[in-house]
C-alpha positions as a Markdown table, in Angstrom:
| # | Residue | x | y | z |
|---|---|---|---|---|
| 1 | Unk | -5.0 | 24.8 | -7.8 |
| 2 | Unk | -5.8 | 20.9 | -7.4 |
| 3 | Unk | -3.3 | 19.2 | -5.1 |
| 4 | Unk | -5.1 | 15.9 | -4.6 |
| 5 | Unk | -7.9 | 13.6 | -5.4 |
| 6 | Unk | -10.3 | 12.2 | -2.4 |
| 7 | Unk | -12.0 | 8.8 | -3.6 |
| 8 | Unk | -14.9 | 7.5 | -2.1 |
| 9 | Unk | -15.5 | 3.8 | -1.9 |
| 10 | Unk | -19.1 | 3.0 | -0.7 |
| 11 | Unk | -19.3 | -0.2 | 1.2 |
| 12 | Unk | -21.8 | -2.5 | 2.6 |
| 13 | Unk | -19.0 | -4.0 | 5.1 |
| 14 | Unk | -16.9 | -0.6 | 5.5 |
| 15 | Unk | -14.9 | -1.9 | 8.5 |
| 16 | Unk | -13.7 | -5.3 | 6.7 |
| 17 | Unk | -12.8 | -3.2 | 3.5 |
| 18 | Unk | -10.8 | -0.7 | 5.6 |
| 19 | Unk | -9.0 | -3.8 | 7.0 |
| 20 | Unk | -8.4 | -5.1 | 3.7 |
| 21 | Unk | -6.9 | -1.9 | 2.4 |
| 22 | Unk | -4.8 | -1.4 | 5.4 |
| 23 | Unk | -3.7 | -5.2 | 6.1 |
| 24 | Unk | -3.7 | -6.7 | 2.7 |
| 25 | Unk | -2.9 | -4.0 | 0.5 |
| 26 | Unk | -0.7 | -2.3 | 3.3 |
| 27 | Unk | -2.0 | 1.5 | 2.1 |
| 28 | Unk | -0.8 | 3.9 | 4.5 |
| 29 | Unk | -3.3 | 5.6 | 6.5 |
| 30 | Unk | -4.6 | 8.0 | 9.3 |
| 31 | Unk | -7.2 | 7.7 | 11.7 |
| 32 | Unk | -9.8 | 10.7 | 11.2 |
| 33 | Unk | -11.5 | 9.7 | 14.4 |
| 34 | Unk | -13.6 | 6.8 | 15.5 |
| 35 | Unk | -11.9 | 4.3 | 13.2 |
| 36 | Unk | -12.6 | 6.2 | 10.2 |
| 37 | Unk | -9.4 | 5.6 | 8.2 |
| 38 | Unk | -8.2 | 7.7 | 5.3 |
| 39 | Unk | -5.9 | 5.9 | 3.1 |
| 40 | Unk | -2.9 | 7.6 | 1.1 |
| 41 | Unk | -2.6 | 6.6 | -2.4 |
| 42 | Unk | 0.4 | 6.8 | -5.0 |
| 43 | Unk | 0.1 | 9.7 | -7.5 |
| 44 | Unk | -3.0 | 9.3 | -9.6 |
| 45 | Unk | -4.5 | 9.9 | -13.2 |
| 46 | Unk | -8.0 | 10.9 | -14.4 |
| 47 | Unk | -9.5 | 10.3 | -17.7 |
| 48 | Unk | -12.6 | 11.0 | -19.3 |
| 49 | Unk | -14.1 | 8.2 | -21.7 |
| 50 | Unk | -17.2 | 8.5 | -23.8 |
| 51 | Unk | -20.2 | 6.5 | -22.6 |
| 52 | Unk | -23.9 | 6.1 | -23.0 |
| 53 | Unk | -24.4 | 6.8 | -19.4 |
| 54 | Unk | -22.6 | 8.6 | -16.8 |
| 55 | Unk | -20.6 | 6.5 | -14.4 |
| 56 | Unk | -17.5 | 6.1 | -12.5 |
| 57 | Unk | -14.8 | 3.4 | -12.1 |
| 58 | Unk | -11.6 | 2.9 | -10.1 |
| 59 | Unk | -8.7 | 1.0 | -11.1 |
| 60 | Unk | -5.5 | 0.9 | -9.0 |
| 61 | Unk | -2.3 | 0.8 | -10.9 |
| 62 | Unk | 0.7 | -1.4 | -10.6 |
| 63 | Unk | 4.2 | -1.9 | -12.3 |
| 64 | Unk | 3.5 | -5.6 | -13.1 |
| 65 | Unk | 0.0 | -7.2 | -13.1 |
| 66 | Unk | 1.5 | -10.8 | -12.9 |
| 67 | Unk | 3.6 | -10.0 | -9.8 |
| 68 | Unk | 0.5 | -8.2 | -8.1 |
| 69 | Unk | -1.7 | -11.2 | -8.8 |
| 70 | Unk | 1.0 | -13.5 | -7.2 |
| 71 | Unk | 1.6 | -11.3 | -4.2 |
| 72 | Unk | -2.3 | -11.1 | -3.6 |
| 73 | Unk | -2.4 | -15.0 | -4.1 |
| 74 | Unk | 0.3 | -15.3 | -1.0 |
| 75 | Unk | -2.2 | -13.2 | 0.8 |
| 76 | Unk | -5.1 | -15.4 | 0.1 |
| 77 | Unk | -6.7 | -13.2 | -2.2 |
| 78 | Unk | -8.0 | -14.3 | -5.5 |
| 79 | Unk | -7.6 | -12.1 | -8.7 |
| 80 | Unk | -9.2 | -12.5 | -12.0 |
| 81 | Unk | -6.8 | -13.8 | -14.9 |
| 82 | Unk | -4.7 | -11.0 | -16.3 |
| 83 | Unk | -6.1 | -9.5 | -19.4 |
| 84 | Unk | -4.6 | -7.8 | -22.3 |
| 85 | Unk | -6.6 | -4.6 | -22.7 |
| 86 | Unk | -4.1 | -2.9 | -25.2 |
| 87 | Unk | -3.7 | 0.2 | -23.1 |
| 88 | Unk | -2.7 | -2.0 | -20.2 |
| 89 | Unk | -2.9 | -5.4 | -18.4 |
| 90 | Unk | -5.7 | -5.6 | -16.3 |
| 91 | Unk | -7.1 | -7.7 | -13.3 |
| 92 | Unk | -9.6 | -7.6 | -10.6 |
| 93 | Unk | -10.2 | -8.6 | -7.1 |
| 94 | Unk | -13.1 | -8.7 | -4.8 |
| 95 | Unk | -13.0 | -6.6 | -1.4 |
| 96 | Unk | -14.6 | -8.4 | 1.7 |
| 97 | Unk | -17.8 | -6.6 | 1.0 |
| 98 | Unk | -18.3 | -8.1 | -2.5 |
| 99 | Unk | -17.3 | -5.1 | -4.2 |
| 100 | Unk | -14.8 | -5.4 | -7.1 |
| 101 | Unk | -11.8 | -3.4 | -7.6 |
| 102 | Unk | -9.9 | -3.2 | -11.0 |
| 103 | Unk | -6.1 | -3.1 | -11.0 |
| 104 | Unk | -3.8 | -2.5 | -14.3 |
| 105 | Unk | -0.3 | -2.2 | -15.2 |
| 106 | Unk | -0.5 | 0.8 | -17.8 |
| 107 | Unk | 1.3 | 0.7 | -21.1 |
| 108 | Unk | 0.4 | 4.4 | -21.8 |
| 109 | Unk | 2.9 | 7.3 | -21.0 |
| 110 | Unk | 2.1 | 8.5 | -17.2 |
| 111 | Unk | 1.2 | 12.4 | -16.8 |
| 112 | Unk | 3.3 | 14.2 | -14.1 |
| 113 | Unk | 1.1 | 14.7 | -11.1 |
| 114 | Unk | -0.6 | 17.9 | -10.6 |
| 115 | Unk | -0.1 | 20.0 | -7.6 |
């Protein structure tokens, strides 16, 4: 029934963030018209956590958090120090708009992709 997910990042500088996703992270993309880029993502996961309020959070995943930080550093992108969260090793980086994205190296089993 479900064959994918479409994630929206709202940005105060969408053009700069799109350029970052395209040029720095190297995400494949299509132009849906007038420079509106839609980026392809690797297989994804969805988890629901208990919370006091309703919110959403996006983490990109990588195989090696230290290697990710080193690759971003080589491209001039500062990442937060890698932290051990138990379920994975995490870091964060800031998009040109000032929004932060989390990245983690999972330590849990990965489910098969839906669809």
